C-alpha positions in Angstrom: -68.5 49.8 -80.6 -70.2 52.3 -78.5 -68.8 55.6 -77.6 -69.0 54.7 -73.9 -66.9 51.6 -74.5 -64.2 53.6 -76.3 -64.1 56.1 -73.5 -63.8 53.3 -70.9 -60.9 51.7 -72.8 -59.0 55.0 -73.1 -59.5 55.7 -69.4 -58.3 52.1 -68.6 -55.2 52.7 -70.8 -54.5 56.0 -69.1 -54.8 54.3 -65.7 -52.3 51.6 -66.7 -49.9 54.2 -68.1 -50.2 56.3 -65.0 -49.6 53.3 -62.7 -46.6 52.2 -64.8 -45.2 55.7 -64.6 -45.8 55.8 -60.9 -44.1 52.4 -60.5 -41.0 53.5 -62.6 -40.9 56.7 -60.5 -40.9 54.8 -57.3 -38.2 52.4 -58.4 -36.1 55.3 -59.7 -36.4 57.0 -56.3 -35.5 53.8 -54.5 -32.5 53.3 -56.8 -31.3 56.9 -56.1 -31.6 56.2 -52.4 -29.7 53.0 -52.6 -27.0 54.6 -54.7 -26.5 57.1 -51.9 -26.3 54.4 -49.3 -23.9 52.4 -51.5 -21.6 55.4 -52.0 -21.6 56.1 -48.2 -20.8 52.5 -47.5 -18.0 52.6 -50.0 -16.5 55.8 -48.6 -16.6 54.4 -45.0 -14.8 51.2 -46.2 -17.7 48.9 -45.7 -17.3 47.2 -49.1 -19.6 44.2 -48.6 -22.5 46.5 -47.7 -21.8 48.7 -50.7 -21.9 45.6 -52.9 -25.2 44.5 -51.4 -26.7 47.9 -52.2 -25.3 47.7 -55.7 -26.9 44.3 -56.2 -30.3 45.6 -55.0 -30.0 48.5 -57.5 -29.3 46.1 -60.3 -32.3 43.9 -59.4 -34.6 47.0 -59.3 -33.1 48.4 -62.6 -33.7 45.1 -64.4 -37.4 45.1 -63.3 -38.0 48.4 -65.2 -35.4 47.8 -67.9 -33.0 50.6 -66.9 -29.7 49.3 -68.4 -27.7 52.4 -67.6 -28.1 51.7 -63.9 -27.1 48.1 -64.4 -23.9 49.1 -66.2 -23.1 51.8 -63.7 -23.4 49.4 -60.8 -21.3 46.8 -62.5 -18.6 49.4 -62.8 -19.0 50.3 -59.2 -18.7 46.7 -58.1 -15.5 46.4 -60.3 -14.0 49.4 -58.6 -14.7 47.8 -55.2 -13.1 44.6 -56.4 -10.0 46.4 -57.6 -9.7 48.2 -54.3 -10.1 45.0 -52.3 -7.5 43.3 -54.5 -5.0 46.1 -53.9 -5.8 46.0 -50.2 -5.1 42.2 -50.1 -1.9 42.7 -52.1 -0.7 45.4 -49.7 -1.4 43.1 -46.8 0.5 40.3 -48.5 3.4 42.6 -49.2 3.6 43.8 -45.6 3.4 40.2 -44.2 6.1 39.0 -46.6 8.3 42.0 -45.8 8.0 41.3 -42.1 9.0 37.7 -42.5 11.9 38.6 -44.7 13.1 41.2 -42.2 13.1 38.6 -39.5 15.0 36.1 -41.6 17.3 38.8 -43.0 18.6 39.7 -39.6 19.3 36.0 -38.8 21.1 35.5 -42.1 23.2 38.6 -41.4 24.1 37.2 -38.0 25.2 34.0 -39.7 27.2 36.1 -42.2 25.2 34.7 -45.1 24.9 38.1 -46.7 24.7 36.9 -50.3 21.6 34.8 -49.6 20.0 37.6 -47.6 20.6 40.0 -50.5 19.2 37.5 -53.0 16.0 37.1 -51.0 15.4 40.9 -51.0 16.1 41.1 -54.7 13.6 38.4 -55.4 11.0 40.1 -53.2 11.5 43.4 -55.1 11.2 41.6 -58.5 8.0 39.8 -57.4 6.2 42.9 -56.4 7.7 45.6 -58.6 4.5 45.9 -60.6 2.5 46.9 -57.5 1.8 50.7 -57.5 3.9 52.6 -54.9 5.7 49.4 -53.8 8.8 51.2 -52.7 6.9 53.8 -50.8 5.6 51.3 -48.2 7.5 52.1 -45.0 8.3 48.4 -44.2 9.6 47.8 -47.7 11.7 51.0 -47.6 13.2 49.8 -44.3 14.1 46.4 -45.8 15.6 47.8 -49.0 17.7 50.4 -47.1 18.9 47.7 -44.7 19.9 45.5 -47.6 21.7 48.3 -49.4 23.7 49.1 -46.3 24.6 45.5 -45.6 25.4 44.8 -49.3 27.7 47.9 -49.5 29.6 46.8 -46.4 29.8 43.3 -47.7 31.0 44.4 -51.2 33.6 46.7 -49.6 35.0 43.9 -47.5 35.1 41.6 -50.5 37.0 44.2 -52.5 39.5 44.7 -49.7 40.0 41.0 -49.4 40.6 40.8 -53.2 43.0 43.7 -53.1 45.0 42.0 -50.3 44.9 38.7 -52.2 46.0 40.6 -55.4 49.0 42.0 -53.6 49.9 38.6 -52.2 49.5 37.0 -55.6 51.7 39.8 -57.2 54.4 39.2 -54.6 54.2 35.5 -55.2 54.5 36.0 -58.9 57.5 38.3 -58.5 59.2 35.7 -56.3 58.5 33.0 -58.9 59.9 35.3 -61.7 63.0 36.1 -59.6 63.5 32.4 -58.9 63.2 31.5 -62.6 65.7 34.3 -63.5 68.0 33.0 -60.9 67.7 29.4 -62.2 68.4 30.6 -65.8 71.6 32.2 -64.8 72.9 29.0 -63.3 
């Protein structure tokens, strides 16, 4: 091979290497720009747009085999998914609490306090794993209302039992007196 051919091959190889480096640099720059856009979308609450940017980043990263960006964006998408799931659960809890409050008031009016109390306890048990469940204002209102009503109901039950207990004691005393009287005869 001639010297000229060797020089041409080296020059060609350098051109290929330089163009590949330029391509990687351009993609890297584009990825950084998209990351910024994705983060801004996430912070503004536009999650679907943030996910779109993350997907574009993943496609670009795959083209130039930058696995660290792929993993980073997968984590970012998972964070968004968790946030959306919590947002959905919070909405579900608020809707459920609203419906329970409406029915709770009706049950109290009908003096079905035990059923109203059971509904609130089941609601609490269902969502007890949700972070900050009891710090949701609507949930706090429902729980406090139930506590007040349950205390009133429990107090009235105790009073009724105490009255019945006195009546039963008087009745037992009468029966004992009657039995003693009959024994003496």
